[in-house]
N, C-alpha and C positions, 0 to 999 in steps of 0.2 A: 562511127561509120555512118554514113548515109546510106538508106533504102535505095531501092532503085536503080541501082549501078549494074552496069553489063558485067563486070567482072572486077574481084578483088582479087589483088596479089601482096599478102602479106608474111615476110618471112618462110617463104615454103610452103604455103598452102593457098592453095586457090577457091576463092568464095563466089560460085555462080551468083548471078541475078537471083535478088530476094526482095520482098516486098515488108518482112517484119522479119525481127529475132527475139526470140524465148529466150532469158537469162534463168538457169537455176543454180541454185546454190545447196552447198553443203550443211544441211541441220540449220541450224539457225546463225552459223556465223555470215560473213561478208566474202566468204570462200567461193569462186565459181565451180559447180559441179559439170555442167554442161551449159553451151550456149547452140540454141538450135536455129538455123535459118530458115524460113519459108517462103517460098512463093505463092501466095493465096492460101491454100488449105495444104499442098505439099510441102515436105522437107527436102531442102537441097543439099543441106551439108548440116554436119555437128560436129562442134570442137567440144573435146572431152578432157577436163584437168585432172591430172594428178600431183599429189604433194610429196614434199621432200618429208620422210618422216610415217607417212600414208595419211590415212583418213585425218583431215583437221577437225580437231574440237573447239579452238579458237580462232578468234577473226587473223586475218593480214598473213596467213600462211603461205611459206616461199613455194611457189611453182616448181614442179620436178620437169613435169612434159605437157603438151599440148598436142593432141592427135586428133587428127579429121578424119572424119569417116561421110 
């Protein structure tokens, strides 16, 4: 995704304009925990991931849900 867009519509969630995004991972895995979208220093949206079988201990876990807040 490219920053500085006015609106992003992605399969059911609306991401407001943002200038940066921060990726946070589950422990030492390559599985995303949250993606935080910011406009300057203000958080404008957060995507939170859950995984099939609970918190993953290994890479490449299957995503169960993605929730926007």
